[in-house]
C-alpha positions, -999 to 999 in steps of 0.1 A, spaced: -220 -299 369 -220 -267 389 -190 -242 386 -179 -248 422 -155 -218 422 -182 -194 410 -207 -207 436 -183 -204 465 -175 -168 455 -213 -162 457 -214 -177 491 -185 -155 502 -204 -125 490 -233 -135 511 -211 -141 541 -196 -107 538 -231 -92 539 -239 -114 569 -208 -100 586 -218 -64 579 -252 -70 594 -241 -91 624 -259 -123 614 -246 -156 628 -267 -176 603 -291 -172 574 -320 -195 564 -329 -196 527 -358 -214 511 -363 -193 479 -355 -215 450 -338 -189 427 -316 -179 456 -307 -215 463 -300 -221 426 -277 -191 426 -258 -203 457 -255 -240 450 -252 -240 412 -275 -271 411 -288 -265 376 -322 -278 364 -329 -292 399 -354 -267 414 -391 -266 404 -422 -249 417 -421 -267 451 -406 -250 481 -389 -283 492 -355 -272 503 -339 -253 532 -304 -239 534 -287 -229 566 -255 -209 562 -230 -197 588 -196 -181 585 -180 -216 582 -208 -240 574 -232 -248 545 -261 -272 551 -289 -281 527 -320 -301 536 -341 -317 508 -360 -349 503 -355 -381 484 -370 -367 451 -341 -343 448 -312 -357 468 -295 -377 441 -298 -349 416 -282 -324 441 -253 -348 446 -248 -352 409 -252 -315 400 -232 -300 428 -202 -325 429 -180 -337 458 -162 -304 463 -192 -281 467 -187 -274 504 -223 -282 512 -235 -309 535 -267 -323 520 -293 -345 538 -327 -359 532 -337 -367 568 -374 -373 570 -381 -344 594 -399 -311 590 -378 -283 575 -386 -261 605 -374 -287 630 -342 -293 609 -335 -255 608 -340 -252 646 -315 -281 651 -289 -263 630 -294 -232 652 -289 -253 683 -258 -271 669 -241 -240 657 -250 -219 688 -263 -192 664 -280 -163 682 -288 -139 653 -305 -158 625 -318 -140 595 -346 -151 572 -357 -139 538 -386 -116 532 -401 -142 509 -401 -169 536 -436 -184 539 -453 -176 572 -462 -212 579 -425 -221 580 -415 -190 600 -441 -198 627 -431 -235 628 -395 -225 630 -401 -202 660 -421 -230 677 -393 -255 672 -368 -231 685 -389 -226 716 -392 -264 721 -355 -267 719 -349 -238 743 -331 -220 715 -331 -182 719 -324 -166 685 -333 -133 670 -349 -133 636 -344 -100 617 -357 -99 582 -332 -101 554 -352 -77 532 -345 -99 502 -308 -90 503 -297 -118 481 -320 -107 452 -315 -70 458 -278 -67 466 -262 -99 454 -280 -115 425 -285 -82 408 -249 -82 396 -242 -111 373 -209 -130 373 -193 -144 341 -209 -178 344 -243 -162 346 -236 -139 316 -225 -169 296 -257 -188 303 -278 -157 295 -260 -152 262 -266 -189 252 -303 -185 260 -304 -155 238 -286 -173 209 -313 -199 209 -340 -171 210 -324 -153 180 -323 -186 160 -360 -191 168 -368 -157 155 -351 -164 122 -370 -197 120 -404 -184 129 -402 -155 103 -398 -182 76 -427 -201 90 -454 -174 94 -480 -171 66 -516 -160 63 -541 -184 77 -520 -197 106 -535 -191 141 -516 -173 168 -516 -206 187 -500 -225 158 -473 -199 156 -466 -202 193 -464 -240 192 -439 -238 163 -418 -212 180 -416 -230 213 -411 -264 197 -382 -250 177 -365 -236 209 -370 -269 228 -355 -289 200 -326 -265 193 -309 -261 227 -334 -247 251 -343 -269 281 -373 -247 290 -394 -218 279 -388 -186 298 -425 -178 301 -457 -183 281 -450 -169 247 -470 -139 235 -481 -141 199 -505 -112 193 -517 -103 158 -536 -73 144 -558 -57 171 -548 -83 197 -513 -67 196 -528 -36 213 -530 -57 245 -493 -58 258 -498 -92 275 -523 -108 250 -523 -146 250 -522 -164 217 -556 -177 205 -574 -190 175 -573 -157 155 -558 -164 121 -531 -140 110 -537 -121 77 -521 -99 53 -516 -64 68 -513 -76 104 -486 -65 127 -476 -95 149 -461 -89 183 -439 -119 194 -426 -117 230 -408 -149 241 -375 -164 253 -356 -196 257 -346 -210 290 -311 -224 294 -298 -240 326 -323 -220 346 -314 -186 330 -338 -168 308 -339 -149 275 -366 -122 269 -370 -107 235 -398 -90 216 -400 -84 179 -429 -71 159 -432 -82 123 -457 -73 95 -474 -95 70 -469 -78 38 -457 -42 33 -466 -19 62 -490 10 60 -477 45 65 -491 46 100 -476 12 109 -442 22 97 -444 56 115 -453 40 148 -426 13 144 -400 40 138 -411 58 170 -408 26 191 -374 19 175 -362 54 182 -373 50 219 -355 17 223 -323 29 208 -324 63 226 -328 46 260 -302 20 252 -277 47 245 -285 64 278 -282 33 301 -250 32 320 -237 20 354 -255 39 382 -284 51 361 -317 55 380 -344 31 368 -372 57 368 -351 81 349 -350 57 320 -387 52 322 -391 90 320 -369 92 290 -389 66 272 -421 84 280 -407 117 267 -396 102 234 -429 86 228 -449 116 240 -429 140 218 -440 119 189 -477 122 199 -482 87 213 -478 93 250 -513 80 258 -504 46 243 -474 36 264 -483 28 300 -460 -1 311 -425 1 324 -395 4 301 -377 -27 314 -369 -51 342 -341 -73 354 -336 -108 340 -317 -138 352 -328 -168 372 -362 -152 372 -378 -135 342 -386 -105 364 -361 -95 390 -341 -65 401 -333 -39 389 -360 -24 368 -365 6 346 -399 17 359 -416 48 373 -412 37 409 -377 23 409 -355 51 423 -324 30 428 -292 30 406 -287 1 382 -252 -13 390 -224 -23 367 -230 -59 357 -268 -59 361 -290 -72 333 -321 -54 321 -346 -53 293 -353 -23 271 -388 -27 258 -408 3 248 -441 -1 230 -471 17 215 -505 1 216 -533 15 194 -567 0 205 -586 -17 177 -556 -14 154 -523 -29 164 -495 -29 189 -457 -26 185 -430 -35 210 -393 -38 205 -374 -55 233 -338 -64 239 -321 -79 270 -285 -68 278 -259 -61 304 -248 -28 318 -210 -25 312 -185 3 318 -190 12 282 -228 13 285 -257 -11 276 -247 -41 256 -277 -62 243 -271 -99 241 -290 -105 209 -282 -102 172 -317 -98 158 -321 -67 138 -342 -37 148 -353 -33 112 -390 -40 107 -392 -75 94 -416 -78 64 -431 -113 59 -438 -118 23 -472 -131 15 
């Protein structure tokens, strides 16, 4: 059941933004934003099947029969939303809400599909409704969802607990001769049978030279003694995501493997100590690049240091070279430097945590020590 008080506070934050911008109403069809506002957990999927219409004193949600009962169950009687499943086009439905509420300035999301937008304009014209349609510029994701409330943080911490437990399990499972795909299946099965209700994304299990590709997909390569194994994965819990990477070694590491691992760990921990409310994302990227470059591996780290995590596995803010905005108090970001040596191995160390008044606080408990798998 949704936390009605938390959801209504989110609605009020949106309404305050609407008031600042002079909007009479907002139309929302982006599923993560709808999940955030309604609290209807485990209801949304990959289909764009829902339309919300929000004014200063009204909340309406249009869906269809596949979801209607679930919305009623998950949102409860005191949600404040009027939900219907009228068999009409979403565009016609939205235009009728504009007409009924006499809204003149109606905002839509940047992510709104063009087909809906064009149909909505046509339906407004048919109904002789004259409303302006300024773009919202993704304000919900950029200005509202970026700061996590206590309910969201609790769900993210639970997702991380499951992810940490899976790490302990998989380290006891890995042995020479298993394929990357077998390890992936075991890892994901463990999460789904120990509290997760989804997988955050397709898990990355990359052994030996495959680890030099940051987004390698697990295949039929069999892991062997001497391999570094990059494992990037996360549990999903009530629509919120964990994201963690640990790199383990089968047998004792070589001098080079240990040296590179130590540089990646130093980078992760140096950046974690520097993250604070208001830090500029690209400054953290620059810091990571400096630490790795000073160690002589600057050519082998090309991706961003981190990204926001929540209802989506990649959301604002991010710690990348083009993100020149401050990361606010209460935002959640990853810290994931890596070094990738072509033909040899790759190493990445990733945590997800929240930015507090006292700095960056990772959710996880998994150690930063290099885990040696006996074989």
